[in-house]
C-alpha positions in Angstrom: 118.8 92.3 110.6 120.2 92.4 114.0 119.0 89.5 116.4 116.2 90.6 119.1 115.2 93.2 116.0 111.8 93.5 115.6 110.8 94.1 111.6 107.4 96.7 111.6 106.6 97.1 107.8 103.7 99.5 106.9 101.2 98.1 104.1 100.1 101.1 102.2 100.5 103.7 99.5 101.6 106.1 101.5 98.1 108.3 102.1 97.7 110.3 105.5 97.0 106.9 107.4 99.8 105.1 106.6 102.1 107.9 107.6 100.1 108.0 110.8 100.5 104.5 111.4 104.1 104.3 110.5 104.6 107.2 113.4 102.5 105.2 115.6 104.4 101.9 115.2 108.1 104.3 115.6 106.4 105.6 119.1 105.2 102.2 120.0 108.9 100.8 119.5 110.9 103.9 121.2 108.3 103.3 124.2 109.4 99.9 124.4 112.9 100.5 124.0 113.0 98.0 121.5 115.2 98.3 118.7 113.2 97.9 115.2 113.4 98.6 111.7 110.7 99.9 110.0 110.2 99.6 106.6 107.4 101.4 103.9 106.2 99.6 101.1 104.0 100.7 98.7 104.3 98.8 95.1 100.9 96.5 95.3 102.2 93.7 94.4 104.5 93.8 97.4 101.1 94.5 99.6 99.8 91.8 98.1 101.7 89.2 98.8 100.9 89.7 102.2 97.4 89.0 101.4 96.2 92.2 102.6 93.4 93.8 100.4 92.6 96.9 102.6 95.4 99.8 103.2 97.4 100.5 105.4 97.9 97.0 107.4 101.1 96.6 110.4 103.3 94.1 109.5 105.5 93.0 112.3 108.4 90.2 111.6 106.5 88.8 108.4 103.0 88.6 110.1 100.1 90.9 109.5 99.1 92.5 113.0 96.1 94.4 111.6 95.0 95.7 108.2 92.3 99.1 106.8 92.8 100.7 110.5 95.4 102.8 112.6 95.4 100.9 115.9 97.0 103.3 118.6 100.9 103.0 119.6 99.2 101.7 122.9 97.4 98.9 120.6 100.8 98.4 118.7 103.2 98.0 122.1 101.2 94.8 122.4 102.3 93.6 118.6 105.5 94.7 119.5 106.1 92.9 122.7 
């Protein structure tokens, strides 16, 4: 990973809400003009490592920012800034 790059992870089983969260996260990163790496994690064991019991969830740089809801790209910008 490049220095200064944000690591964005989407935790979920690939449902429609997970896809929407991923799209919102990408839109937020692009609007902010930041470098980012997006990873979708669908493996239940990996999801549980984060302590998330309800998906979808958004993780930024290893920290769970929101779980069990789909924040807007505007909300996600505050997590990335």
